[in-house]
C-alpha positions in Angstrom: 133.6 108.3 92.4 130.8 106.7 90.3 130.4 104.1 92.9 129.9 106.6 95.6 127.2 108.4 93.6 125.3 105.2 93.1 125.5 104.6 96.8 124.1 108.0 97.6 121.3 107.5 95.1 120.4 104.2 96.5 120.5 105.5 100.1 118.2 108.4 99.0 115.8 106.0 97.4 115.6 103.8 100.5 115.1 106.9 102.7 112.3 108.1 100.4 110.7 104.5 100.5 110.9 104.5 104.3 109.3 108.0 104.4 106.5 106.8 102.2 105.9 103.5 104.1 105.7 105.7 107.3 103.1 107.9 105.7 101.0 104.7 104.8 101.2 103.5 108.4 99.9 106.9 109.6 97.1 106.9 107.0 96.1 103.3 107.8 96.2 104.2 111.6 94.0 107.2 110.9 91.5 105.0 109.1 92.1 106.7 105.7 93.4 103.5 104.1 91.9 100.0 104.4 94.2 97.1 105.2 93.9 96.0 101.5 94.8 99.5 100.1 97.7 99.6 102.6 99.1 96.2 101.5 98.7 97.1 97.8 100.4 100.4 98.2 103.1 99.0 100.4 104.0 96.4 97.7 104.3 99.0 95.1 106.7 101.1 97.3 108.8 98.0 98.2 109.2 96.8 94.6 110.1 100.3 93.5 
């Protein structure tokens, strides 16, 4: 049971990270973020 809870938690974290990355892409496309800001924030999200 413990293993299943860990998998659900990891899945939720991954989903959350993907959502954040999509938001970053949208913000970059809209001109809100520079390429440098985008890359910095993307690294932070990916590294957790």
